[in-house]
N, C-alpha and C positions, 0 to 999 in steps of 0.2 A: 402564737400570741404569747410569747414569753420572752425572758431575757431582760437585760438592763434597758431602761427606757428614760434616761435623764436628758433633758433638753428644754430650752426656753420655749414656752407657749406664747402665741400672740396675745392671748387673753391676759398674760402676765404683764405684757407691755401696756395694755389698756389700763392697767391699774396705776401706771405712772401719771395718768391724767389727774388723779386725785391729789398726788403730791404737788404737781404743778399748780393746781387750784389752791392748795394750802399755802403756797409760798408767800403771797402778800401778807396774810395774817401772821404767818410764822416769822417773817422778817420784822414786822411791826412789833411782835412780842419780844423777839430777840433784842430789838433796839431798846425797849423799856427795861429789860433785864440787864442790858449792857451798861446803862447809865450809872448805876452805883459803882461798877468796876472802873468806869472811866473817871468818875468823880474822885474816888479814893486812890486808885492805883494807876491812872492814866493808861489803862489797857486799851489797845487799839480795837476798833470795831471788827476789822477783818480777822484779827487773832481770836476774838471772842466767838464770832460766828463759826470760824474754822474749828474751834474746840468743840462747839456744840455738834457740828457735823461729825466730828471724830467719835462722838458718843454713839452715833448710828452703827459704826463698825463694831464697837464693843457689844452692842445689843445682839449681834449674831454669833458671839462666842458661846460655845456649848455651856460653859460654866455659868455665864450670865443668865442664859435662858433657864437653866436648872434652878438657880438660887434667887433670881430676881423676877423674871417673867412669871414663873410659877406662882410666886407670892401675889403678884399683881392680878393674876387670873383667878386666884383662890383655889388653885390646884394643889395636889399633894402627891407624894410617891405612893405607888400601889401597895396594898397589904400583901402578905405572902400568898393568900388565896387568889387575890386579883392578879398578882404577878404570874402565877401559874397559868391562869386562864389566858392572860395576854400573851404569854410566851407560846402557848399552843397555837395561837392565831398569828403571831408576829413572825416567828422563826421561819415558817415556810415562805413568807413574803421576802424576808432577807435573803434566803437561799436563792429564790427565783430572780430577785433583782440584782444579786451580786454585790450588795452593799454590806458594809460592816455593821454589826449589831450595835456597837458602841457609838456609832455616829448620831443616833437619835435617842431622845429621852421620852419614855412613856410615862404619862402622868394621869391622874384621876381627879375628876371634879365631882363633888357630891351634889347631884341634882336628880330630881325624880322625873327625868325625861330622856328620850332616846337622842343622845347628842354626842358629837365628836368633832374636833377641829384641829387644824395644824396651825402652828404659830412660829414665827422666826424661821430659822433654817434647820432646827433640830427637834422642836417640841411637837409631840403628838398627844393630845388630851382626849380622854374618853370619859364619858359619864359613868358613874358607878351603876346607874340604872341599866345602861346598855351592856355593861359587862355581865350583869346578872341575867338579863332577859334574852340576849342573843345567844344562839348556839355557836359552836366553834367556827363553822363555815361562814355564817353571817358576820361574826366578829372579824374574821379574816377579810371579808369583803369591805367592811367599814375601814379597817386599818389600811388596806391597800389603797382605798380612795384617799385617805389622809396623807399617806406617803406620796401619792401622786401629786398632791399639791406642792410638796417639797421638791419633787423631781421636776415639776414644771416651773419652779421658782415663783409660784403664785403668792407665797407668803411674804416675799421681800417688800413689795410696795405696801402691803397691808401693815406690816410691822413698823415700817418707817412712818407711814401715815398716822398710826395710832400714837407713836412717840411724839410726832409733831403736834398732834391735837391736844396732848396733855397740857403743855404750858399755855396754849391759846385759851383753852377752857378755863384754866385757873385765873389767867389775867382777865378774861371776860367776866367771870364771877366776882373777882375783886373789884372790877369797874362798876358792876351793878351794885355791889355793897357800898362803894364810895358814893355812887349816885344817890342812893337812899339816905346816906348820912348827910351829904351836902344839902339835899332837899329839907331834911329835918332841921339842920342847923340854920338854914336860911329862914325857914318859917318861924323858928324860935327866937332868933337874935337879930335878924337883919330887916325885918319888915318895916321898922320905923326909919330906916336909912335907905332911901330909894336906890342910890347908886350901889350900895353893898347888897341890897336885895336883888337887883338886876344881875350883878356879878355872880352871886350865889346860884341863881337860877340858870345862868349861862353855863357855869361849871357843871352843874348837875345834868343839864341837857347834853353837854358835850360828852360826859362820861357815859350817858345812856346811849347816845348814837354810836360812839366808838365800840362799846360792848356789843351792841346789836349788830354792827357791821362785822365784828369778829365772829360771832356765832353764825351769821349768814354765810360767811366764808367757809366755816366748818360744815354747815349744812350742804353747801354746794359740793364740797370735796367728798362728803359722805355719800351724796347722791351718785357722783361719778364712781366712787369706790365700790358701791353696791352694784352698780351696773356691770363693772368689770368682774366683781365677785360671782355674779350669776353666770357669766361666761366661763369662769374657771371651774365651776361645778361640773359643767358638761365635759370640759377638757379632762378633769380629774377622773370622771366616770370612764371615759374612753381609754385613758392611760392605764387605769386599773384593769380594764378588759385586755389591753395589750400585754400586760404583765401576766395574764392568765387567771385573773380573779373576777372576771365580769359576772359569771353566774352567781358567785357568792355575794357580790355586791348587790345584784338584782334581787336575790333572796332577802337580803337585809332591808333593802328599800321597800319591798313588798310587805315585810313584817312590820315596818314602822309607818308605812304609807297611810294607814287609817287616820293618823293624826293630822294629815294634810289634805283630806278629801274635799274640804270646803275652800281651799286656797284659790282654785280657778274661778270661784264665784265672788271673790273679794274685789273691792273697788279698785279703780285704776291707780289711785294714789298709793294704796298698799302695795300693789305690784311694783310700782316705780321705786319705792323706798325699800323693798325687800332685798335682803342680801343673798337669798337663795331662790332659785326658780321653784315653781310648784313641784312637789314630789311626783305627781302623776306625769308631768312632762318629762321629768328625768327618767322615770321608769320606761316610758314609751320610747324615748330616744336610745336608751341603753339596750332595750330589747331589740329595737330595729338594728342597732349596730351589731349585736350578737347574732342576729339572724343572717346578717350580711357576711360575717366572718366565721360563723359556726352555729350549730343548732342551739336554740334556747331550751334549757332544761325545764 
């Protein structure tokens, strides 16, 4: 259960459904953003959309993730003490996987909870709380799990989806703000002129419906993305075990599992919209996998 284990997981392909679901709202948003460029510079729609897609490629550059995504995520570079603890856990994983250390960026987010996540193609973020509370073996298991997300290409669709959602959300919020402004102006100045009053109410209602449809599209894409994300968690657990760090990951999950003991009793809507499966299910599946391929410690 060791050696390099890079390859596309089927769960990563499932994440593409969220991107497909986002396309209608994203194309509508791109059209609105394109209008000023067409009005002032006669920029073609295809060239504008193609340029936006090119930004997706830039997102996966290591430098972009270090200096842009880290800022967006509120992450920072580790302190000297944190770097020492991370190196102790990270270097054995790099040796086992056969990957270069400089390929990935380790970052820290200051939150008082046990958390870690992978983003883009190079970024691994760990909470300062996890660095302090987990021992070396447990931290190694957590980092092996996050590396497994990169090895299985789980973060590709997630990163693109988050980038697509950003302008949609901004446009939707702008539409809601314009809707409120249009309503206020209509009530203040157009009530004595029936035609102008009706036109103002129509514009306000139109902006409200468009904004609502955009956010509905985002909610559907988020629902599909979270369903795919739950699958990738199981795949990342298994991949970490194949790398030889399954026992360490199991120990880390058991150490943090107390925070998730009530998740199985939560209502169906919470489970549907959750981005991670219940910790208890993950522990049981990983323990079963390790019993099949080796004794559980």
